[in-house]
VOTOR-994942 format. One record per residue (C-alpha): y, x, z. Coordinates in steps of 0.001 Angstrom, whole numbers, padded with zeros to 6 digits, always signed. Each point is the difference from the previous one (the first is absolute). Layout:
<vokes>
YXZ;...
</vokes>
This chain:
<vokes>
+000000+000000+000000;+002407+002811+000805;-000291+001408-003536;+001071-003361-001425;+003021-000248+002296;+001055+003572-000825;-000169-000713-003728;+001890-003289+000324;+002783+001560+002055;+000153+003077-002203;+000205-002170-003106;+002702-002199+001543;+002111+003092+000705;-000307+001103-003623;+000833-003519-001161;+003268+000008+001936;+001487+002338-002599;+001858-002661-002003;+000433+001751-003323;+001942-002839-001633;+002443-000440+002850;+000638+003726+000414;+000303+000640-003745;+002423-002883-000483;+002109+001079+002980;+000232+003482-001470;+001460-001599-003125;+002415-002209+001950;-002038-003173-000454;-001421-002101+002817;-003137-001322-001647;-000486-002481+002850;+003158-001759-001166;-000732+000095-003715;-002346-001965-002224;-002826-001550+001995;+000946+002027+003085;-003381+001701-000093;-000196+003771+000472;-002941+000474-002364;-000097+001638-003412;+000218-003219-002039;+003325-001016+001530;+001274+003568-000327;-001044-000096-003667;+001949-003210-000574;+003092+001125+001883;+000196+003737-000727;-001987+000551-003168;-003295+001400-001254;+000429+003548+001291;+000744-001221+003516;-002905-002430-000105;-002441+002724-001020;+001244+002405+002669;-000329-002627+002717;-003438-001085-001228;-001258+003585+000072;+001496+000545+003448;-001654-003096+001438;-003330+000754-001654;+000280+003611+001121;+000451-000806+003666;-003212-002021-000071;-001836+002810-001767;+001166+002368+002752;-001168-002421+002701;-003424-000300-001661;-000207+003753-000428;+000809+000473+003681;-002867-002349+000883;-002388+002039-002164;+001156+003263+001562;-000286-001309+003551;-003325-001784-000401;-001669+001721-002935;-002820+000894+002386;-000937-003705+000076;-001264-000594-003565;-001652-003252+001080;+003390-001581+000780;+002754+002158-001494;+000714-002466-002828;+000309-002799+002541;+002539+002121+001878;+001865+000602-003257;+000330-003780-000337;+001340-000205+003558;+002558+002727-000752;+001087-001833-003153;+000201-003287+001900;+002237+001703+002547;+002238+001374-002772;+000277-003448-001595;+000887-001557+003358;+002614+002691+000617;+001447-000570-003471;-000034-003795+000208;+001006-000337+003636;+002104+003007+001110;+001093-000576+003592;+003432+001557-000564;+000797-002388-002875;-000801-003167+001952;-003561+000100-001415;+001244-000796-003502;-000921+002672-002529;-001796-000089-003337;-003050-001812-001317;-002490+002848+000107;-001127+000172-003622;+001084+003601-000591;-001717+000902+003271;-003136-001759-001209;+000223+002064-003192;-000050+003077+002216;-003165-001304+001612;-001632-000538-003396;+000761+003604-000904;-001454+001155+003308;-003192-002051+000073;-001291-000077-003611;+001596+001352-003188;-002046-002414-002135;+001434-002972+001845;+003501+001456-000293;-000370+000412-003759;-001338-003522-000547;+002703-001555+002167;+002709+001985-001769;-001176-001194-003413;-000284-003620+001146;+003414+000123+001698;+001740+001469-003051;-001582-002561-002337;+000881-002969+002216;+003597+001119+000550;+000458+000904-003679;-001260-003421-001124;+001473-002270+002698;+002799+002179+001477;-001087-001206+003442;-000388+002962+002361;-001175-002312+002773;-002858-001351-002127;-001129+003505-000895;+000188+001031+003638;-002083-002909+001269;-002646+000471-002696;-000241+003692+000924;-000547-000651+003718;-002639-002601-000908;-001801+002577-002147;+000283+002480+002870;-001687-002369+002445;-002776-000949-002410;-000594+003671-000851;-000231+001025+003668;-002629-002660+000652;-002094+000563-003140;-000012+003786+000104;-000210+000064+003776;-003231-001969-000262;-001220+002528-002546;+000518+002775+002535;+002855+001662-001871;+002104+000861+003051;-002631+001552+002242;+000330-002653+002675;-002669-000694+002537;-001320-003530-000442;+001462-001054+003338;+003507+000906-001221;-000021-001784-003339;+001171-003390+001252;+002836+001684+001856;+000901+001920-003185;+000153-003258-001954;+001991-001616+002789;+002696+002700-000036;+000160-000189-003802;+000397-003790+000284;+002876+000419+002476;+001752+002379-002412;-000391-002502-002842;+001106-002885+002233;+003152+001890+000997;+000933+000300-003668;-000429-003743-000516;+001907-000715+003206;+002962+002109-001073;-000099-001585-003472;-000317-003597+001152;+003463-000930-001358;-000836+001712-003298;-003334-001811-000139;+001735-003328+000517;+002449+000791-002803;-002855+001088-002274;-001739-003320+000597;+003182-001894-000839;+000964+002223-002930;+003229+001227+001574;-000944+003591+000834;+002493+002719-000955;-001036+002193-002884;+000398+003750+000303;+003218+001539-001230;+001947+003067+000993;+003566+001151-000165;+000546+002971-002259;+001061+002899+002197;
</vokes>
């Protein structure tokens, strides 16, 4: 149990680095007062342009990669559960990103952080999700739709390949592994509930960016 708590707390600390907020402040923009008021990469993209959006996305994905890497370094001697601990570290990073205590628990939506998890847990999954995301956004111009499809693929992949023994988990840990993956996916849907409602009613905002 202690390993799980360490990874959660460690991940949360990494997640507190609000790339979008800090980057926008550096450029004399308060991203919390612009666009949707969200500090994630999509809002930064809309408000500050493509370059800013990419930088913030990479920063948010990167902090999750670092959290996952820290979990592997600390608990690499536990091959039977290290991938479970990676999920806990990523969950912590997503929670820190979405709910930073010093910003009244109102941060981003966690998709860039989830991308960092994909890169950390399975390159095949990352590649598939990237292709699917790009196709969906290119065709529909709905970032939220692409994001929710990706987290759904992530959850299904964790369960299917976990059952196939891909992640070296002891059988007693598999249900927990799926449970943590389900929480990560559920957090994405929770943070996108307004977007989901707009998608259902056909009023969702399509992606666009200022030229900067």
